[in-house]
C-alpha positions as semicolon CSV with decimal commas, in nm:
position;residue;x (nm);y (nm);z (nm)
1;M;0,000;0,000;0,000
2;N;0,145;0,335;-0,103
3;Y;0,125;0,599;0,165
4;E;0,225;0,962;0,139
5;D;0,215;1,167;0,457
6;Y;0,007;1,485;0,450
7;H;0,181;1,815;0,536
8;H;-0,032;2,126;0,572
9;L;0,290;2,326;0,528
10;N;0,501;2,241;0,225
11;H;0,851;2,164;0,356
12;V;1,027;2,275;0,039
13;K;1,182;2,599;-0,086
14;E;1,149;2,691;-0,452
15;Q;1,408;2,964;-0,497
16;Q;1,428;3,049;-0,867
17;T;1,585;3,392;-0,811
18;S;1,857;3,253;-0,584
19;K;1,920;2,965;-0,827
20;K;1,972;3,194;-1,129
21;T;2,185;3,433;-0,924
22;L;2,413;3,159;-0,794
23;W;2,461;3,003;-1,141
24;L;2,567;3,340;-1,285
25;T;2,792;3,407;-0,986
26;L;2,953;3,062;-1,004
27;M;3,045;3,098;-1,374
28;L;3,199;3,444;-1,330
29;T;3,384;3,335;-1,016
30;M;3,539;3,028;-1,179
31;F;3,662;3,242;-1,470
32;F;3,815;3,513;-1,255
33;T;3,970;3,263;-1,010
34;I;4,181;3,123;-1,294
35;V;4,280;3,474;-1,404
36;E;4,379;3,573;-1,050
37;I;4,584;3,258;-0,979
38;V;4,783;3,306;-1,299
39;G;4,825;3,679;-1,229
40;G;4,928;3,620;-0,867
41;L;5,195;3,366;-0,967
42;M;5,330;3,585;-1,247
43;S;5,341;3,902;-1,034
44;N;5,456;3,722;-0,714
45;S;5,193;3,918;-0,519
46;L;5,079;3,759;-0,192
47;A;4,778;3,992;-0,184
48;L;4,665;3,856;-0,521
49;L;4,740;3,496;-0,428
50;S;4,557;3,530;-0,095
51;D;4,261;3,674;-0,282
52;S;4,274;3,388;-0,536
53;A;4,272;3,138;-0,246
54;H;3,963;3,312;-0,119
55;M;3,813;3,291;-0,470
56;I;3,872;2,914;-0,472
57;S;3,676;2,896;-0,148
58;D;3,406;3,101;-0,321
59;V;3,377;2,840;-0,596
60;I;3,345;2,562;-0,335
61;A;3,099;2,770;-0,131
62;L;2,886;2,846;-0,434
63;G;2,887;2,478;-0,529
64;L;2,758;2,392;-0,181
65;S;2,500;2,667;-0,201
66;M;2,376;2,538;-0,536
67;A;2,350;2,185;-0,397
68;A;2,157;2,321;-0,096
69;I;1,904;2,501;-0,319
70;Y;1,837;2,189;-0,525
71;M;1,815;1,976;-0,208
72;A;1,572;2,223;-0,047
73;A;1,336;2,180;-0,344
74;R;1,303;1,804;-0,280
75;K;0,979;1,694;-0,116
76;P;0,965;1,534;0,232
77;N;0,948;1,158;0,262
78;Q;0,885;0,908;0,542
79;K;1,249;0,933;0,656
80;Y;1,309;1,307;0,608
81;T;0,977;1,447;0,727
82;F;1,100;1,807;0,715
83;G;1,234;1,754;0,366
84;F;1,593;1,860;0,296
85;L;1,570;2,222;0,409
86;R;1,833;2,179;0,679
87;F;2,101;2,112;0,414
88;E;2,094;2,486;0,340
89;I;2,213;2,553;0,696
90;I;2,476;2,278;0,691
91;A;2,617;2,423;0,367
92;S;2,619;2,773;0,521
93;F;2,805;2,645;0,828
94;L;3,068;2,482;0,606
95;N;3,097;2,802;0,401
96;G;3,154;3,009;0,714
97;L;3,409;2,758;0,840
98;A;3,593;2,770;0,507
99;L;3,605;3,152;0,528
100;A;3,754;3,139;0,878
101;V;4,017;2,876;0,788
102;I;4,125;3,061;0,472
103;A;4,147;3,388;0,667
104;V;4,381;3,229;0,923
105;G;4,596;3,088;0,639
106;I;4,622;3,432;0,477
107;I;4,727;3,594;0,806
108;V;4,993;3,326;0,871
109;E;5,135;3,362;0,520
110;S;5,132;3,743;0,556
111;I;5,343;3,720;0,871
112;K;5,594;3,500;0,685
113;R;5,613;3,754;0,400
114;M;5,673;4,038;0,647
115;I;5,966;3,844;0,794
116;Y;6,099;3,744;0,451
117;P;5,997;4,022;0,204
118;Q;5,967;3,946;-0,169
119;G;5,943;4,175;-0,471
120;V;5,622;4,207;-0,674
121;D;5,529;4,304;-1,032
122;L;5,326;4,618;-0,961
123;Q;5,180;4,671;-1,308
124;L;5,043;4,317;-1,341
125;M;4,928;4,320;-0,979
126;L;4,736;4,645;-1,036
127;L;4,583;4,523;-1,364
128;I;4,450;4,197;-1,216
129;A;4,322;4,375;-0,905
130;S;4,136;4,633;-1,116
131;I;3,962;4,360;-1,319
132;G;3,880;4,183;-0,991
133;L;3,732;4,501;-0,848
134;V;3,489;4,536;-1,140
135;V;3,391;4,166;-1,127
136;N;3,338;4,171;-0,750
137;I;3,131;4,491;-0,760
138;V;2,900;4,328;-1,017
139;L;2,870;4,005;-0,816
140;T;2,816;4,184;-0,484
141;V;2,534;4,396;-0,634
142;V;2,371;4,088;-0,794
143;L;2,383;3,887;-0,471
144;S;2,268;4,182;-0,262
145;R;1,956;4,220;-0,478
146;S;1,890;3,847;-0,453
147;T;1,897;3,853;-0,071
148;R;1,635;4,129;-0,072
149;E;1,403;3,917;-0,289
150;E;1,449;3,579;-0,115
151;E;1,562;3,497;0,240
152;N;1,848;3,250;0,201
153;L;2,141;3,207;0,440
154;N;2,345;3,045;0,163
155;V;2,314;3,348;-0,062
156;K;2,394;3,565;0,239
157;S;2,711;3,362;0,306
158;A;2,803;3,390;-0,065
159;L;2,747;3,766;-0,036
160;W;2,994;3,777;0,252
161;H;3,244;3,587;0,038
162;F;3,217;3,844;-0,240
163;F;3,209;4,139;-0,005
164;G;3,542;4,004;0,123
165;D;3,661;3,972;-0,238
166;L;3,555;4,329;-0,309
167;L;3,756;4,454;-0,012
168;S;4,044;4,230;-0,118
169;S;4,053;4,391;-0,464
170;V;4,047;4,737;-0,309
171;G;4,322;4,628;-0,069
172;V;4,543;4,494;-0,350
173;I;4,505;4,821;-0,544
174;I;4,591;5,028;-0,235
175;S;4,886;4,796;-0,167
176;A;5,019;4,838;-0,524
177;V;4,989;5,219;-0,504
178;L;5,163;5,235;-0,164
179;I;5,446;5,010;-0,280
180;H;5,488;5,226;-0,592
181;V;5,493;5,552;-0,392
182;T;5,705;5,439;-0,095
183;G;5,908;5,150;-0,237
184;Y;5,825;4,939;0,070
185;S;5,705;4,589;-0,029
186;F;5,578;4,507;0,323
187;F;5,250;4,682;0,232
188;D;5,160;4,372;0,027
189;P;5,150;4,132;0,328
190;L;5,019;4,408;0,557
191;I;4,712;4,463;0,336
192;S;4,675;4,084;0,313
193;M;4,649;4,066;0,694
194;V;4,374;4,328;0,692
195;I;4,192;4,133;0,420
196;G;4,228;3,814;0,626
197;G;4,078;3,986;0,931
198;I;3,776;4,107;0,734
199;I;3,720;3,764;0,578
200;F;3,742;3,600;0,924
201;T;3,479;3,842;1,059
202;G;3,238;3,749;0,779
203;G;3,303;3,377;0,830
204;A;3,243;3,406;1,205
205;K;2,912;3,582;1,141
206;I;2,790;3,306;0,907
207;I;2,908;3,034;1,148
208;R;2,716;3,199;1,432
209;E;2,391;3,232;1,232
210;S;2,399;2,875;1,103
211;H;2,508;2,740;1,445
212;L;2,205;2,900;1,612
213;I;1,972;2,730;1,362
214;L;2,148;2,394;1,392
215;M;2,117;2,417;1,773
216;E;1,744;2,491;1,726
217;S;1,762;2,811;1,926
218;V;1,473;3,058;1,926
219;P;1,514;3,279;1,613
220;E;1,632;3,627;1,707
221;K;1,333;3,796;1,542
222;F;1,094;3,640;1,799
223;D;1,033;3,718;2,166
224;L;0,931;3,388;2,328
225;D;0,796;3,559;2,642
226;A;0,571;3,782;2,429
227;I;0,441;3,478;2,239
228;R;0,373;3,301;2,570
229;R;0,176;3,601;2,697
230;D;-0,030;3,621;2,377
231;I;-0,119;3,250;2,398
232;S;-0,208;3,287;2,767
233;E;-0,451;3,570;2,684
234;V;-0,660;3,344;2,459
235;E;-0,997;3,278;2,625
236;G;-0,987;2,944;2,805
237;A;-0,606;2,913;2,807
238;E;-0,485;2,907;3,167
239;D;-0,121;2,803;3,138
240;V;0,144;2,761;2,864
241;H;0,441;2,527;2,905
242;E;0,671;2,308;2,694
243;L;0,690;2,601;2,452
244;H;0,946;2,547;2,176
245;L;1,019;2,766;1,874
246;W;1,294;2,694;1,623
247;S;1,399;2,727;1,258
248;I;1,427;2,436;1,020
249;S;1,583;2,672;0,767
250;T;1,580;3,046;0,706
251;D;1,224;3,180;0,707
252;H;1,079;2,836;0,794
253;Y;0,969;2,823;1,159
254;S;0,807;2,559;1,380
255;L;0,638;2,597;1,718
256;T;0,504;2,346;1,971
257;A;0,332;2,417;2,303
258;H;0,126;2,248;2,575
259;V;-0,168;2,452;2,702
260;F;-0,385;2,395;3,011
261;V;-0,748;2,488;2,933
262;R;-1,062;2,521;3,140
263;E;-1,274;2,204;3,150
264;N;-1,588;2,383;3,033
265;I;-1,446;2,526;2,710
266;Q;-1,428;2,373;2,363
267;P;-1,060;2,281;2,309
268;F;-1,079;2,313;1,929
269;C;-1,178;2,678;1,968
270;V;-0,870;2,740;2,182
271;I;-0,644;2,577;1,923
272;L;-0,798;2,780;1,641
273;A;-0,757;3,105;1,834
274;I;-0,392;3,032;1,921
275;N;-0,305;2,936;1,563
276;H;-0,475;3,253;1,437
277;I;-0,262;3,472;1,665
278;L;0,060;3,290;1,573
279;K;-0,011;3,320;1,201
280;T;-0,137;3,679;1,183
281;K;0,091;3,840;1,442
282;Y;0,412;3,637;1,407
283;G;0,389;3,466;1,069
284;I;0,429;3,121;1,228
285;T;0,215;2,867;1,042
286;H;0,375;2,532;1,132
287;T;0,243;2,474;1,486
288;T;0,147;2,188;1,716
289;I;-0,070;2,289;2,013
290;Q;-0,144;2,020;2,269
291;I;-0,447;2,083;2,492
292;E;-0,421;1,942;2,847
293;H;-0,539;1,970;3,205
294;P;-0,345;1,852;3,514
295;A;-0,661;1,693;3,655
296;M;-0,649;1,445;3,364
297;H;-0,283;1,454;3,257
298;D;-0,017;1,396;3,519
299;H;0,224;1,692;3,537
300;G;0,393;1,608;3,866
301;E;0,482;1,896;4,095
302;Y;0,415;2,151;3,820
303;G;0,055;2,031;3,787
304;K;0,004;2,022;4,163
305;Q;0,123;2,381;4,200
306;F;-0,108;2,490;3,918
307;M;-0,407;2,324;4,086
308;L;-0,320;2,483;4,422
309;Q;-0,293;2,832;4,271
310;R;-0,617;2,779;4,085
311;A;-0,792;2,671;4,403
């Protein structure tokens, strides 16, 4: 017998805008990564090579993000009842981790270059950096527009990657100008250290956001105490406990709660009223409200105290 579970909320994300944006971004990134690696090796510029290493991470990150978007569009099944939405967050966590690791590598290599300075080809370095600046401005604008249209932590993490690239290109240009004016080559690794610090900051931000979702913490946009008060004010609801609110993925929230109700009230009316408040006021549509009473459901000391206060 074939059986397909019924879900009143579709646990999939169709993200056509994000998909098109990421495909365009991936193609441009792969092209410029090759250009920057060749240019960095020919010019012997650490700033360019550190930026090309970051670009390689961008290609990997974008590949993960693309996989996450296609996975998120797959329907739930009897094993994965929430579908594959959580893969978006796993990919974002890995992207943030990659940013942090690459940033540390850039800083370490910069310190080595400051101890053992090396000459650079300024003209080639400046040319590649200028091309990179134009490419990264285009990609940053495209991704920024996409994040305004669709909420997607993967696209946001990709945006951080390219914001770091944009700053890297600016840093390489500044480095080339300073070396030309002063003759001091240590500006190349010094700028690289600054770039590494900025990239690490972006990676840490993405790691934190994805970590909070993976740990099923209450999303920052919600006040759990306010939600508890609103549920408690529903006619017939006398107590709210076992209240949980978490994200499966960005912009996809779930809430469960146990509610004590008066014996003389219709429990279905209470559930309808609570779900109405959660949907209209907070935009939470995936809810499970369990109606109880300590006189019929054992709640140990908690139930006893409730009955005493009620008496």
